[in-house]
C-alpha positions as CSV (number, residue, x, y, z in Angstrom):
1,M,104.5,64.4,76.4
2,I,103.1,61.8,78.7
3,K,103.2,58.3,77.3
4,K,100.0,56.2,77.1
5,N,101.4,53.4,79.3
6,T,102.5,55.7,82.1
7,M,99.1,55.5,83.8
8,K,99.7,51.7,84.4
9,L,102.8,52.5,86.4
10,T,101.1,54.7,89.0
11,K,98.5,54.4,91.7
12,N,95.5,56.6,91.0
13,G,97.3,58.1,87.9
14,T,99.7,60.1,90.1
15,F,103.4,60.5,90.9
16,N,105.4,62.1,93.8
17,L,108.3,64.6,93.9
18,V,110.8,64.0,96.7
19,Y,114.0,65.4,98.0
20,A,116.5,62.9,99.4
21,V,119.6,63.4,101.5
22,E,122.3,60.7,101.6
23,Y,123.7,59.4,104.9
24,I,126.3,56.8,105.8
25,D,126.0,54.1,108.5
26,S,129.6,53.0,109.2
27,E,128.3,50.0,111.2
28,E,126.4,48.5,108.3
29,R,128.4,45.8,106.6
30,Y,126.7,45.6,103.2
31,D,125.1,48.9,102.2
32,Q,126.6,51.8,104.2
33,D,124.9,54.6,102.2
34,F,121.2,55.3,102.5
35,Y,118.8,58.1,101.8
36,I,116.2,59.9,103.9
37,Y,113.3,61.3,101.9
38,N,111.2,64.3,102.2
39,T,108.0,64.5,100.0
40,I,107.6,67.9,98.3
41,F,104.5,67.2,96.2
42,R,102.4,64.0,96.8
43,N,99.9,62.4,94.4
44,V,100.6,64.8,91.6
45,P,98.3,64.3,88.6
46,L,100.2,63.0,85.5
47,K,99.3,66.2,83.6
48,Y,102.2,67.9,85.6
49,L,104.8,65.2,84.8
50,N,106.6,67.1,82.1
51,K,106.8,70.3,84.2
52,L,108.0,68.6,87.4
53,N,110.3,66.1,85.7
54,N,112.2,68.9,83.9
55,T,115.9,68.8,84.6
56,E,116.1,72.6,85.1
57,F,113.1,72.6,87.5
58,K,114.5,69.7,89.5
59,A,117.9,71.5,89.7
60,K,116.2,74.6,91.1
61,V,114.3,72.6,93.7
62,K,117.4,70.7,94.7
63,A,119.4,74.0,95.0
64,F,116.7,75.5,97.2
65,C,116.4,72.4,99.4
66,D,120.1,72.1,99.7
67,K,120.4,75.7,100.9
68,N,117.5,75.5,103.3
69,Y,117.8,71.9,104.6
70,K,118.1,71.8,108.4
71,E,120.3,68.9,109.5
72,K,122.2,68.2,112.7
73,A,123.3,64.7,112.0
74,T,127.0,64.2,111.5
75,N,126.7,61.2,109.2
76,A,125.2,63.2,106.2
77,T,127.4,62.8,103.2
78,G,126.5,66.1,101.5
79,N,124.9,64.3,98.6
80,S,121.3,64.9,97.7
81,K,118.8,64.5,94.9
82,V,115.3,65.4,93.7
83,E,113.4,62.6,92.0
84,I,110.1,61.4,90.8
85,I,108.7,58.4,92.6
86,T,105.7,56.6,90.9
87,G,102.7,55.8,93.0
88,D,103.3,52.1,92.8
89,E,106.8,52.5,94.4
90,Y,105.7,55.3,96.8
91,Y,102.9,53.3,98.3
92,I,104.4,49.8,98.2
93,T,103.5,47.8,101.2
94,Y,105.1,44.9,103.0
95,A,102.4,42.6,101.5
96,D,103.3,43.9,98.1
97,E,107.0,43.3,98.6
98,F,107.0,39.9,100.3
99,G,103.5,38.5,99.5
100,T,100.7,37.7,101.9
101,D,102.0,34.1,102.3
102,Q,105.1,35.6,104.1
103,V,103.6,38.6,106.0
104,G,99.8,38.1,105.9
105,I,97.7,41.1,105.1
106,D,100.2,43.9,106.0
107,N,99.6,47.2,104.3
108,S,102.2,49.0,106.3
109,L,104.4,51.1,103.9
110,F,107.7,49.4,103.0
111,N,109.6,52.6,102.2
112,D,109.6,55.9,104.0
113,Y,109.2,58.7,101.6
114,G,107.3,60.8,104.1
115,Q,104.0,59.5,102.8
116,L,102.2,60.0,106.1
117,V,103.8,63.1,107.3
118,N,102.8,66.5,106.1
119,G,105.1,68.4,108.4
120,R,108.5,67.3,107.0
121,Q,110.7,70.0,105.5
122,F,109.6,71.3,102.1
123,F,106.2,69.5,101.9
124,K,103.9,71.7,99.8
125,K,100.8,69.8,98.7
126,D,99.0,66.5,98.6
127,F,96.9,66.5,95.4
128,A,94.8,63.5,96.4
129,P,94.6,63.3,100.2
130,E,91.9,60.6,99.9
131,L,94.5,58.3,98.5
132,T,97.0,59.1,101.2
133,N,94.3,58.6,103.9
134,Q,94.1,55.0,103.0
135,Y,97.5,54.7,104.5
136,T,97.2,56.8,107.6
137,Y,98.4,55.1,110.8
138,K,94.8,54.4,112.1
139,N,94.0,52.6,108.8
140,L,97.1,50.6,108.4
141,N,96.5,46.9,108.5
142,K,92.8,47.2,108.4
143,R,91.7,44.9,105.6
144,N,88.7,47.0,104.5
145,T,90.6,50.2,103.7
146,Y,93.5,49.4,101.4
147,M,92.3,46.0,100.2
148,K,88.6,46.6,99.6
149,G,87.0,43.7,98.0
150,L,89.8,41.3,98.5
151,N,88.5,38.6,100.9
C-alpha cells in the first residue's frame, strides 16, 4: 500500500526504476567504488510502486539485466543492483544541491541516472515525457523551463 506522505517525496508523483553496475577507480583516493546507472522505467506513477518495489520482481529484473548487460570495461566489479529512485533524487540539479548562491540558476542534472537518454540498455518506458522534456539538453539552464515563475 502506498503511504499518504509518499507523494511529497516525488516530483510529479512519480518514481524511477534503475539498474546500476558498480565500477572501481583505483586512482581515486577517497571513494574508489561508483555506480553507473541505466534507467529502465522513468516517471512511473505511484500506483505501480508496490508492483515494481517487490523484492521478487526486482530480483528477476536484476537477473535479466546481469545476464544481458553488455560491458567491455575491465574495471567493473561484478556487483549490480536494481533500485527505486524518487523523482526528487532523480531530477536533483546543481542548484538544488549547492544553492543558487553558489552556482546561480543551474538546472543541469547533478546525478546521471540516464535521465536524458532513452537509448541506454534496458530502457523501456517514460511514463511522463513532458516532465523529462523540462531537462532536455536544449532546455537546461533556461530559466523559464524548469524554474517557471521564479524570478
